[in-house]
C-alpha positions as CSV (number, residue, x, y, z in Angstrom):
1,M,-19.5,-7.7,30.2
2,A,-18.3,-4.3,32.4
3,R,-14.5,-4.6,33.7
4,A,-13.3,-2.5,36.6
5,D,-10.9,-0.1,35.5
6,A,-7.2,-0.1,37.1
7,E,-7.7,4.1,37.0
8,E,-10.7,6.0,36.7
9,G,-13.2,3.3,35.6
10,A,-12.6,1.1,38.9
11,A,-15.4,-0.1,40.7
12,V,-15.9,1.8,44.1
13,A,-16.3,0.4,46.7
14,P,-19.8,0.2,48.8
15,G,-20.6,2.8,51.0
16,P,-23.8,5.3,51.3
17,S,-25.8,5.5,48.1
18,P,-27.4,9.1,48.2
19,A,-31.1,8.6,48.2
20,K,-33.5,10.6,45.3
21,G,-33.2,13.9,45.9
22,Y,-29.6,13.6,47.4
23,L,-26.7,14.3,45.7
24,P,-22.9,13.3,47.5
25,V,-19.8,16.0,46.8
26,P,-16.7,14.4,45.6
27,G,-13.4,15.1,47.4
28,E,-11.5,14.0,49.7
29,A,-12.1,14.5,53.6
30,P,-11.0,11.7,55.8
31,A,-11.6,13.7,58.8
32,G,-14.6,15.5,57.7
33,R,-18.1,13.8,56.4
34,V,-20.7,15.3,54.3
35,S,-24.2,16.6,55.1
36,A,-27.1,16.3,52.7
37,E,-30.4,17.5,52.4
38,P,-32.9,17.4,49.8
39,Q,-32.0,19.3,46.2
40,N,-34.7,21.6,47.0
41,G,-34.5,22.3,50.5
42,P,-33.0,26.1,52.0
43,K,-29.8,25.3,52.9
44,A,-26.4,23.8,50.7
45,C,-24.7,21.2,51.5
46,C,-21.7,22.0,53.6
47,L,-18.5,19.4,54.6
48,V,-18.5,19.1,58.5
49,G,-16.1,17.9,61.2
50,N,-16.9,14.7,62.8
51,G,-20.2,14.9,61.9
52,V,-20.9,18.9,63.1
53,P,-21.0,21.6,61.1
54,R,-18.0,24.3,60.6
55,D,-20.3,27.0,61.7
56,G,-21.5,25.2,64.5
57,R,-18.5,24.9,66.2
58,A,-19.6,27.0,69.4
59,A,-23.0,25.7,69.5
60,A,-21.7,22.0,70.1
61,S,-19.2,23.3,72.7
62,G,-22.0,24.7,75.0
63,A,-24.3,22.0,74.2
64,V,-23.3,19.7,77.1
65,G,-25.3,19.8,79.9
66,R,-28.2,21.2,78.6
67,P,-31.8,20.1,77.7
68,Q,-31.9,19.4,74.0
69,T,-34.3,20.5,71.5
70,P,-36.4,18.7,69.3
71,P,-34.5,19.0,65.9
72,A,-36.4,20.7,63.0
73,P,-37.9,19.0,60.0
74,E,-34.8,20.4,57.9
75,E,-32.3,19.2,60.7
76,E,-33.7,15.8,61.1
77,T,-33.2,15.3,57.3
78,Q,-29.6,15.8,57.8
79,A,-29.4,13.9,61.0
80,R,-30.6,11.0,59.5
81,L,-27.8,11.4,57.1
82,L,-24.5,11.7,59.2
83,P,-23.6,9.2,61.4
84,T,-24.7,9.7,64.9
85,G,-21.3,9.6,65.8
86,P,-17.3,9.6,65.1
87,G,-16.5,6.1,64.2
88,E,-20.3,5.5,63.4
89,E,-22.0,4.1,59.9
90,T,-24.9,6.1,58.2
91,P,-27.8,4.6,59.3
92,G,-29.1,2.2,56.5
93,A,-25.8,2.2,54.7
94,E,-25.4,-1.7,54.5
95,D,-28.5,-1.6,52.7
96,R,-27.4,0.9,50.1
97,P,-24.5,0.2,48.5
98,G,-22.5,2.9,46.8
99,P,-22.0,4.4,43.0
100,R,-20.1,1.8,40.9
101,T,-18.2,2.8,38.2
102,A,-17.0,0.4,35.0
103,L,-15.0,0.0,31.8
104,S,-17.1,-2.2,29.3
105,T,-15.3,-3.2,26.2
106,R,-18.4,-2.7,24.1
107,R,-17.5,1.2,24.1
108,F,-14.8,0.4,21.5
109,V,-17.5,-1.3,19.1
110,V,-20.0,1.9,19.3
111,L,-16.9,4.4,19.1
112,L,-16.2,2.1,15.8
113,I,-19.7,1.8,14.4
114,F,-20.1,5.7,15.0
115,S,-17.1,6.7,13.4
116,L,-17.4,4.8,10.3
117,Y,-21.2,5.4,9.6
118,S,-20.2,9.3,10.3
119,L,-17.5,8.9,8.1
120,V,-19.8,7.5,4.8
121,N,-21.9,10.6,5.9
122,A,-19.1,13.3,5.9
123,F,-17.8,11.8,2.4
124,Q,-21.3,12.1,1.0
125,W,-21.0,15.7,1.8
126,I,-18.4,16.7,-0.3
127,Q,-18.4,14.3,-3.2
128,Y,-20.2,16.9,-5.6
129,S,-18.1,19.5,-4.5
130,I,-14.6,18.5,-5.4
131,I,-15.5,17.6,-8.9
132,S,-18.0,20.2,-9.1
133,N,-17.1,20.7,-12.5
134,V,-18.0,17.1,-13.3
135,F,-21.2,17.6,-12.3
136,E,-22.4,21.0,-13.7
137,G,-21.3,19.2,-17.3
138,F,-23.1,15.7,-16.5
139,Y,-26.6,18.2,-15.4
140,G,-26.0,21.3,-17.1
141,V,-26.5,23.2,-14.0
142,S,-24.5,26.4,-12.9
143,S,-21.5,25.7,-10.2
144,L,-24.2,27.9,-7.2
145,H,-26.4,24.9,-7.6
146,I,-23.5,22.6,-7.3
147,D,-22.5,24.9,-4.4
148,W,-25.6,24.3,-2.6
149,L,-25.2,20.7,-2.6
150,S,-22.4,20.9,-0.1
151,M,-24.3,23.8,1.5
152,V,-27.8,21.9,1.8
153,Y,-26.0,20.0,5.0
154,M,-25.3,23.7,6.8
155,L,-28.7,24.9,5.6
156,A,-30.6,21.9,7.1
157,Y,-28.6,21.6,10.4
158,V,-29.6,24.9,11.6
159,P,-33.8,24.3,12.0
160,L,-34.0,21.0,12.9
161,I,-30.6,20.8,15.1
162,F,-33.4,22.0,18.2
163,P,-35.7,19.1,17.5
164,A,-32.5,16.3,17.4
165,T,-31.0,17.8,20.4
166,W,-33.9,17.4,22.2
167,L,-34.4,13.8,20.9
168,L,-30.9,12.7,21.9
169,D,-31.8,14.3,25.6
170,T,-35.3,12.6,25.4
171,G,-35.5,9.3,23.0
172,G,-31.7,8.4,23.9
173,L,-28.7,7.7,22.0
174,R,-29.8,4.6,20.6
175,L,-32.6,5.6,18.7
176,T,-30.6,8.8,17.7
177,A,-27.6,6.7,15.9
178,L,-30.7,4.8,14.4
179,L,-32.1,7.8,12.9
180,G,-28.4,9.0,11.5
181,S,-27.6,6.1,9.8
182,G,-30.8,5.2,9.1
183,L,-31.4,8.4,7.1
184,N,-27.9,8.3,5.6
185,C,-28.1,5.1,3.8
186,L,-32.0,6.4,2.4
187,G,-30.3,9.0,0.8
188,A,-27.3,7.0,-0.5
189,W,-29.8,4.7,-2.6
190,V,-31.8,7.6,-3.7
191,K,-28.9,9.3,-5.4
192,C,-28.8,5.8,-7.0
193,G,-31.5,6.7,-8.9
194,S,-30.6,10.0,-10.3
195,V,-27.9,9.1,-13.2
196,Q,-29.8,10.7,-15.3
197,Q,-29.0,14.3,-16.8
198,H,-32.3,15.7,-16.1
199,L,-32.9,14.0,-13.3
200,F,-30.4,17.1,-10.5
201,W,-34.0,17.5,-8.4
202,V,-33.3,13.8,-7.5
203,T,-29.7,13.5,-6.6
204,M,-30.7,17.2,-4.4
205,L,-33.2,14.8,-2.7
206,G,-30.9,12.4,-1.7
207,Q,-28.3,14.8,-0.7
208,C,-31.5,16.4,2.1
209,L,-31.8,12.9,3.4
210,C,-28.1,12.7,3.4
211,S,-27.8,16.5,5.2
212,V,-30.6,15.7,7.9
213,A,-28.6,12.4,8.5
214,Q,-25.9,14.5,9.8
215,V,-28.2,16.4,12.3
216,F,-28.1,13.1,14.2
217,I,-24.9,12.2,13.6
218,L,-22.7,15.4,14.6
219,G,-23.9,16.1,18.2
220,L,-23.1,12.7,19.3
221,P,-19.4,12.3,19.5
222,S,-19.3,14.1,23.2
223,R,-22.1,11.6,24.4
224,I,-20.4,8.7,23.3
225,A,-17.4,9.7,24.4
226,S,-18.8,10.7,28.4
227,V,-21.4,7.8,28.3
228,W,-19.2,4.8,27.6
229,F,-15.4,6.1,28.0
230,G,-13.6,7.0,31.8
231,P,-12.3,10.4,32.7
232,K,-8.8,9.5,31.2
233,E,-10.5,8.8,28.2
234,V,-13.1,11.3,27.4
235,S,-10.5,13.3,25.2
236,T,-9.9,10.5,23.0
237,A,-12.7,9.2,22.3
238,C,-14.1,12.3,21.4
239,A,-11.3,13.3,19.0
240,T,-11.6,9.6,17.7
241,A,-15.2,10.3,17.2
242,V,-15.0,13.3,15.4
243,L,-12.0,11.4,13.4
244,G,-14.3,9.7,11.7
245,N,-16.8,12.4,10.4
246,Q,-12.9,13.9,8.8
247,L,-11.8,11.0,7.8
248,G,-15.1,11.0,5.1
249,T,-14.5,14.4,3.9
250,A,-10.9,13.0,3.1
251,V,-11.8,10.5,1.4
252,G,-14.6,12.5,-0.4
253,F,-11.8,14.7,-1.5
254,L,-9.6,12.0,-2.7
255,L,-11.9,9.3,-4.0
256,P,-14.4,11.1,-6.5
257,P,-11.6,12.5,-8.4
258,V,-10.5,9.0,-9.1
259,L,-14.1,7.5,-9.7
260,V,-15.2,10.1,-11.6
261,P,-12.3,11.0,-14.2
262,N,-13.3,14.1,-16.4
263,T,-15.2,12.5,-19.4
264,Q,-17.8,14.9,-20.4
265,N,-16.8,14.0,-24.3
266,N,-18.5,10.3,-23.3
267,T,-21.4,10.9,-21.5
268,D,-22.5,7.5,-21.1
269,L,-18.9,6.8,-19.2
270,L,-19.6,9.4,-17.2
271,A,-23.1,8.4,-15.9
272,C,-21.4,4.6,-15.4
273,N,-18.9,6.2,-13.3
274,I,-21.1,8.3,-10.9
275,S,-23.4,5.2,-10.7
276,T,-20.4,3.2,-9.2
277,M,-19.3,5.7,-6.8
278,F,-23.4,6.0,-5.8
279,Y,-24.0,2.0,-5.5
280,G,-20.5,1.7,-3.5
281,T,-21.4,4.4,-1.2
282,S,-25.0,2.7,-0.4
283,A,-23.4,-0.6,-0.2
284,V,-21.4,0.7,2.9
285,A,-24.0,2.3,4.3
286,S,-26.2,-0.2,4.1
287,L,-23.9,-2.4,6.1
288,L,-22.9,0.1,8.6
289,F,-26.9,0.5,9.4
290,I,-27.2,-3.1,9.6
291,L,-24.2,-3.0,12.4
292,T,-25.8,0.3,13.9
293,V,-29.1,-1.8,15.0
294,I,-27.4,-5.2,16.3
295,A,-24.2,-3.6,18.0
296,F,-25.1,0.1,18.9
297,K,-26.2,0.0,22.7
298,E,-27.9,2.5,24.9
299,K,-25.2,2.9,27.5
300,P,-23.2,0.0,30.0
301,Q,-24.3,-1.4,32.5
302,Y,-22.3,0.8,35.0
303,P,-21.3,4.6,34.4
304,P,-18.1,4.7,33.2
305,S,-17.1,7.8,35.6
306,Q,-17.8,9.5,38.8
307,A,-19.3,12.4,36.7
308,Q,-22.1,10.3,35.1
309,A,-22.9,8.1,38.1
310,V,-24.0,11.6,39.5
311,L,-26.4,11.9,36.9
312,K,-27.3,8.5,36.3
313,D,-30.5,8.4,38.3
314,S,-32.1,11.7,37.4
315,P,-35.8,11.5,36.5
316,P,-36.2,12.0,32.9
317,E,-40.0,13.6,33.2
318,E,-38.3,16.6,35.0
319,Y,-36.1,17.7,32.0
320,S,-36.7,21.4,31.0
321,Y,-35.0,21.3,27.6
322,K,-35.6,25.4,27.2
323,K,-34.2,25.7,30.7
324,S,-31.4,23.9,29.4
325,I,-30.8,26.2,25.9
326,R,-31.1,29.3,28.6
327,N,-28.7,27.6,31.0
328,L,-26.0,28.0,27.6
329,F,-26.8,31.4,26.8
330,K,-26.0,32.5,30.0
331,N,-22.8,30.8,30.0
332,I,-20.2,33.6,29.0
333,P,-17.4,31.4,28.1
334,F,-19.7,28.8,26.6
335,V,-21.2,32.2,24.5
336,L,-17.6,33.0,23.0
337,L,-16.5,29.0,22.3
338,L,-20.2,28.9,20.4
339,I,-18.5,32.3,18.0
340,T,-15.1,30.7,17.3
341,Y,-15.9,27.4,16.6
342,G,-18.1,29.0,14.5
343,I,-15.8,31.1,12.4
344,M,-12.8,28.4,12.6
345,T,-15.3,25.3,11.2
346,G,-17.0,27.5,8.9
347,A,-14.1,28.4,7.1
348,F,-13.1,24.4,6.8
349,Y,-16.9,24.2,5.2
350,S,-16.0,27.1,2.8
351,V,-12.7,26.4,2.0
352,S,-13.9,22.6,1.1
353,T,-16.6,23.4,-0.4
354,L,-15.1,25.8,-3.0
355,L,-11.6,24.3,-3.2
356,N,-12.3,22.5,-6.6
357,Q,-13.0,26.1,-7.9
358,M,-10.1,27.5,-6.7
359,I,-7.3,25.4,-8.0
360,L,-8.8,24.9,-11.1
361,T,-9.0,28.8,-11.6
362,Y,-4.9,28.7,-12.0
363,Y,-4.6,24.7,-13.3
364,E,-7.2,23.6,-15.5
365,G,-8.2,19.6,-15.2
366,E,-5.9,19.4,-11.7
367,E,-9.3,17.3,-10.4
368,V,-7.5,14.9,-8.9
369,N,-4.5,17.1,-7.4
370,A,-7.2,19.4,-6.2
371,G,-8.6,16.1,-4.5
372,R,-5.1,15.2,-3.0
373,I,-4.6,19.0,-1.8
374,G,-7.9,18.6,0.2
375,L,-6.9,15.1,1.5
376,T,-3.8,16.9,3.0
377,L,-5.9,19.5,4.5
378,V,-7.9,17.0,6.2
379,V,-5.4,14.9,7.3
380,A,-3.5,17.4,8.8
381,G,-6.4,18.4,10.7
382,M,-6.5,14.4,11.9
383,V,-3.0,14.4,13.1
384,G,-3.7,17.1,15.3
385,S,-7.6,16.1,16.6
386,I,-5.9,12.6,17.7
387,L,-2.4,14.4,19.3
388,C,-4.8,16.9,21.1
389,G,-7.2,14.4,22.2
390,L,-4.2,12.5,24.0
391,W,-2.9,15.8,25.3
392,L,-6.1,16.7,27.2
393,D,-7.0,13.6,28.5
394,Y,-3.6,14.4,30.4
395,T,-3.7,17.9,31.3
396,K,-6.8,19.6,30.3
397,T,-5.5,22.6,28.8
398,Y,-8.3,22.9,26.4
399,N,-7.0,26.3,25.2
400,F,-3.9,26.1,24.1
401,F,-4.4,24.9,20.5
402,M,-5.7,25.9,17.2
403,T,-5.3,22.5,15.6
404,G,-7.8,19.8,15.4
405,Y,-10.5,22.3,16.8
406,L,-13.4,20.0,16.0
407,P,-12.7,17.7,18.9
408,L,-11.5,20.3,21.6
409,G,-14.6,22.4,20.7
410,F,-16.8,19.8,21.8
411,E,-15.0,18.4,24.7
412,F,-14.3,22.0,26.2
413,A,-18.1,22.6,25.7
414,V,-18.6,19.7,28.0
415,E,-16.1,21.0,30.7
416,I,-17.3,24.3,31.1
417,T,-21.0,23.8,31.0
418,Y,-21.2,20.5,32.6
419,P,-23.7,19.4,33.8
420,E,-25.9,20.2,30.9
421,S,-26.2,17.9,28.0
422,E,-23.5,17.1,26.1
423,G,-26.0,16.7,23.2
424,T,-27.2,20.1,23.1
425,S,-23.8,22.2,23.8
426,S,-22.4,19.8,20.7
427,G,-25.3,20.4,18.9
428,L,-25.3,24.3,19.6
429,L,-21.3,24.6,18.3
430,N,-22.1,22.8,15.0
431,A,-25.4,24.9,14.4
432,A,-23.0,28.1,14.3
433,A,-20.5,26.4,12.3
434,Q,-23.5,25.2,9.3
435,I,-24.3,29.0,9.8
436,F,-20.8,30.6,9.2
437,G,-20.2,28.2,6.9
438,I,-22.9,29.0,4.8
439,L,-22.2,32.9,5.0
440,F,-18.3,32.1,4.3
441,T,-18.8,29.9,1.3
442,L,-21.2,32.5,-0.2
443,A,-19.3,35.4,0.4
444,Q,-16.0,33.6,-0.3
445,G,-17.7,32.4,-3.6
446,K,-18.8,35.4,-4.8
447,L,-14.9,37.0,-4.1
448,I,-13.7,34.2,-5.9
449,S,-15.7,34.7,-9.0
450,D,-15.5,38.6,-8.8
451,Y,-12.0,39.5,-7.8
452,G,-9.8,35.4,-7.8
453,P,-9.1,32.9,-4.7
454,K,-6.8,35.8,-3.2
455,A,-9.6,37.8,-2.1
456,G,-11.5,35.2,-0.6
457,N,-8.5,33.5,1.5
458,I,-7.7,36.8,2.9
459,F,-11.3,37.0,3.8
460,L,-11.1,33.9,5.5
461,C,-7.6,34.9,7.1
462,V,-9.4,38.1,8.9
463,W,-12.2,36.1,10.4
464,M,-10.1,33.5,11.7
465,F,-7.4,35.6,13.2
466,V,-11.0,37.3,15.3
467,G,-11.4,34.1,16.2
468,I,-7.8,33.4,17.8
469,I,-8.0,36.4,19.6
470,L,-11.2,35.3,21.1
471,T,-10.8,31.6,21.9
472,A,-7.5,33.9,24.0
473,L,-10.0,35.0,25.9
474,I,-12.2,32.2,27.0
475,K,-12.1,31.0,31.0
476,S,-10.9,27.7,31.5
477,D,-13.8,26.0,34.1
478,L,-13.3,22.5,33.8
479,R,-16.5,21.6,35.5
480,R,-16.4,18.2,35.0
481,H,-13.1,17.4,35.5
482,N,-13.2,18.2,38.7
483,I,-16.1,16.0,39.5
484,N,-14.1,13.4,38.3
485,I,-11.1,14.5,40.4
486,G,-13.0,15.6,43.2
487,I,-12.7,19.1,45.0
488,T,-11.5,20.5,47.7
489,S,-10.8,23.7,46.9
490,S,-12.6,26.7,49.2
491,D,-12.4,28.6,46.1
492,I,-15.1,27.5,44.5
493,K,-18.5,28.2,45.8
494,A,-20.7,26.4,44.4
495,L,-21.7,23.3,42.3
496,P,-24.2,22.8,39.7
497,V,-25.0,19.9,39.9
498,D,-28.7,20.0,37.6
499,S,-28.5,17.0,35.3
500,P,-30.9,17.6,32.2
501,T,-33.4,15.8,33.6
502,D,-33.6,18.7,36.6
503,Q,-36.0,21.3,36.7
504,E,-35.2,23.5,39.5
505,S,-31.7,25.0,40.2
506,K,-29.9,22.9,42.4
507,T,-26.4,23.4,44.1
508,I,-24.2,22.0,46.7
509,M,-22.2,24.5,48.8
510,M,-19.1,23.7,50.1
511,S,-16.5,25.2,52.7
512,K,-13.4,24.2,53.9
513,Q,-12.4,20.6,55.7
514,S,-11.8,21.4,59.1
515,E,-9.0,21.0,59.9
516,S,-9.2,19.7,64.1
517,A,-11.6,17.6,65.9
518,I,-13.9,18.6,68.3
């Protein structure tokens, strides 16, 4: 059951509801009303005083005593949507209750399930790299082969992100979640059949399946937060969803060195330890897949925010995925965010993949401590993610932070690209991170092998400094936040209202509210 939130998620009192093709302008207008036209009409939607357009005051004052001319079709449409006089209701308003927003308690279950299977997927990403020397000896392969067990996650994401985000926008949240959890479970079970020294290709096959599952996981945090959580919860919810993935990386740093110690002088014991890790992962992944099937729902009964209520009734058959991509790449702040997010997150991927090699260069046999160092690295980011998420829910100061960059990037992208699909913007951010991650891993790995870890770290520091500078240049235009609080500023000339399901460009032009009645 849905419950009304005391603040932002509270149910809205019944009132006029826009028919298909019309969209209300949020904002405070105690003395004015909102006029509307069909979304593809030639005129914009303007605020008027007492039912009279601001630009038409002079005409209205001279209209008394003159014969009335029949209204044009567009004016007639406006007249039907506006009250006929002060104090009167919009025709048909009593038959059309206004949009209701409410928060569902199921949102916490959905968030928990997603965070847990995202955790397992991230664990499987890093479980090889943190003990790369152990798997090199067991399978008899080079360090580059083990690095590719990590980089396959990055490589698979880039070509598959476009069909995956298309599926998220057209097939829905639940289908995408089932694919992510299901493939993650399947990949874990395939690895269980690879615990023999000549079966490296089987473990690579299992890792490839997990990497495909990741494509259906990484783009979901911002979508889950938007669809299920209220305006004062979205940043925290997104940070929590990303936190699950970060926690999985932390567990992936910590457990494999403990579960699979370096016992290469006893191959049978080593195979038994690897098998224990693989079967344990498979059992957990299977349980989470069952929970996803049972409890993960598409969306709540009522939208949790006004921003979601605006997008709720858009016809899905009119959705243009290509147009959505074009709109995002025309958005300069988003392009800058795309580059900076790719640099920062790609640097993290590179360090995570090569951490074992960097530590063992100076401290041989310290696999467990290498894992603890990786754990510290991730936990610091996790704390930053939660603190930044809580802060952003109340301040919306997105580009003032560098810690916790993963959830900040997702939420910032949704804000500056609203009403474009959250899955599309998040998917492009992750694609940029994977591309930079592959390039950084290959370059830093080469520098480490030729010149040592110091050269590789300097290389990353230079790139991160570039990312900091570009972050400072991003203009903070919080479109979704403005919808949720209601916009009354005359400085905002246009507000895009085309949802991911609208084909044509539609804007609402807003003017200042009248200060006096006519």
